[in-house]
C-alpha positions as CSV (number, residue, x, y, z in Angstrom):
1,M,120.0,87.7,108.1
2,S,121.4,88.1,104.6
3,A,124.9,87.3,106.0
4,T,123.7,83.9,107.3
5,T,122.3,82.8,104.0
6,I,124.8,81.5,101.5
7,E,124.0,81.7,97.8
8,T,125.3,79.1,95.5
9,T,125.9,79.6,91.9
10,P,125.9,76.7,89.4
11,V,129.4,75.4,88.8
12,S,128.5,73.5,85.7
13,A,128.5,76.6,83.5
14,P,132.2,76.2,82.3
15,A,131.7,72.5,81.7
16,A,128.7,73.2,79.5
17,T,130.7,75.4,77.2
18,A,133.4,72.8,76.8
19,S,130.8,70.2,75.6
20,K,128.9,72.6,73.4
21,P,128.5,71.2,69.9
22,L,130.3,73.3,67.3
23,G,127.8,72.7,64.6
24,M,128.7,72.1,60.9
25,R,132.1,73.0,59.7
26,V,132.3,75.6,56.9
27,N,134.3,73.5,54.6
28,G,132.1,70.4,55.2
29,K,134.9,68.1,56.4
30,Q,133.5,67.0,59.8
31,W,135.8,64.1,60.1
32,H,138.9,66.3,60.5
33,A,139.9,67.5,64.0
34,P,139.2,71.2,64.5
35,K,142.2,73.4,64.0
36,K,143.7,75.5,66.8
37,A,144.9,79.1,66.6
38,F,148.4,79.6,65.4
39,R,150.7,80.7,68.3
40,P,154.2,81.4,67.0
41,T,155.7,81.9,70.5
42,R,154.2,78.8,72.0
43,G,157.2,76.5,71.6
44,L,159.7,79.1,72.7
45,T,161.4,78.5,76.1
46,S,163.4,80.7,78.3
47,Y,167.2,80.7,78.2
48,E,167.5,79.1,81.7
49,A,165.2,76.3,80.6
50,R,167.3,75.6,77.5
51,V,170.5,75.7,79.5
52,K,169.0,73.3,82.0
53,T,167.9,70.8,79.3
54,R,171.3,71.0,77.6
55,A,173.0,70.2,80.9
56,D,170.7,67.3,81.6
57,Q,171.3,65.9,78.1
58,A,175.1,66.3,78.5
59,A,175.0,64.5,81.9
60,M,172.9,61.7,80.4
61,K,175.3,61.4,77.4
62,A,178.3,61.2,79.7
63,K,176.6,58.5,81.8
64,E,175.8,56.5,78.6
65,K,179.4,56.8,77.4
66,E,180.7,55.7,80.8
67,M,178.4,52.6,80.7
68,K,179.4,51.7,77.2
69,E,183.1,52.0,78.0
70,E,182.6,49.8,81.1
71,K,180.8,47.2,79.0
72,E,183.5,47.3,76.3
73,A,186.2,46.9,79.0
74,E,184.4,43.8,80.4
75,R,184.1,42.3,77.0
76,K,187.9,42.9,76.3
77,A,188.8,41.4,79.6
78,R,186.8,38.3,78.8
79,M,188.4,38.0,75.4
80,E,191.9,38.4,76.9
81,A,191.2,35.7,79.5
82,L,189.9,33.4,76.8
83,K,193.0,34.0,74.6
84,A,195.4,33.4,77.5
85,K,193.5,30.2,78.4
86,R,193.8,28.9,74.8
87,A,197.5,29.8,74.6
88,A,198.2,28.0,77.8
89,K,196.3,25.0,76.6
90,E,198.2,25.0,73.3
91,E,201.5,25.2,75.1
92,K,200.6,22.4,77.5
93,E,199.7,20.2,74.5
94,R,202.9,21.1,72.8
95,Y,205.0,20.1,75.8
96,E,203.0,16.9,76.1
97,K,203.9,16.0,72.5
98,I,207.6,16.7,73.2
99,A,207.4,14.7,76.4
100,E,206.3,11.6,74.4
101,K,209.5,11.7,72.4
102,M,212.0,13.0,75.1
103,H,212.9,12.3,78.6
104,K,210.9,14.2,81.3
105,K,213.9,16.0,82.8
106,R,215.0,17.3,79.4
107,V,211.5,18.7,78.7
108,E,211.6,20.5,82.0
109,R,215.0,22.0,81.1
110,L,213.5,23.2,77.7
111,K,210.6,24.8,79.5
112,R,212.8,26.8,81.8
113,K,215.1,27.8,78.9
114,E,212.0,29.0,76.8
115,K,210.7,31.0,79.7
116,R,214.1,32.8,80.1
117,N,214.1,33.6,76.3
118,K,210.5,35.0,76.6
119,L,211.5,37.2,79.5
120,I,214.6,38.5,77.5
121,N,212.6,39.2,74.3
122,S,209.7,40.8,76.0
């Protein structure tokens, strides 16, 4: 019959020790948090863990660098497009000014001549 009866022990015993009041501190500074024991080996990690964290950090840095380079390339592309657009606009305005003074066919001839010179010089 003793096999059929199940004895239960109170489980609240560990919880009671955690909430046990510590009483008055020796130095009288109750407002300070209680100090913990000094464990010099607590922060030490294994070699494998250090290698893993270093590899993770290196991968993260490489990804950040790649993203920064991509962003910089996009910015430079926008700037180049803007510069090209402004240069084309200036050239168009310049040819319009010349066209006011000269005949249309002569302006076209000058354009073609300038393009040839640009190709030779570049």
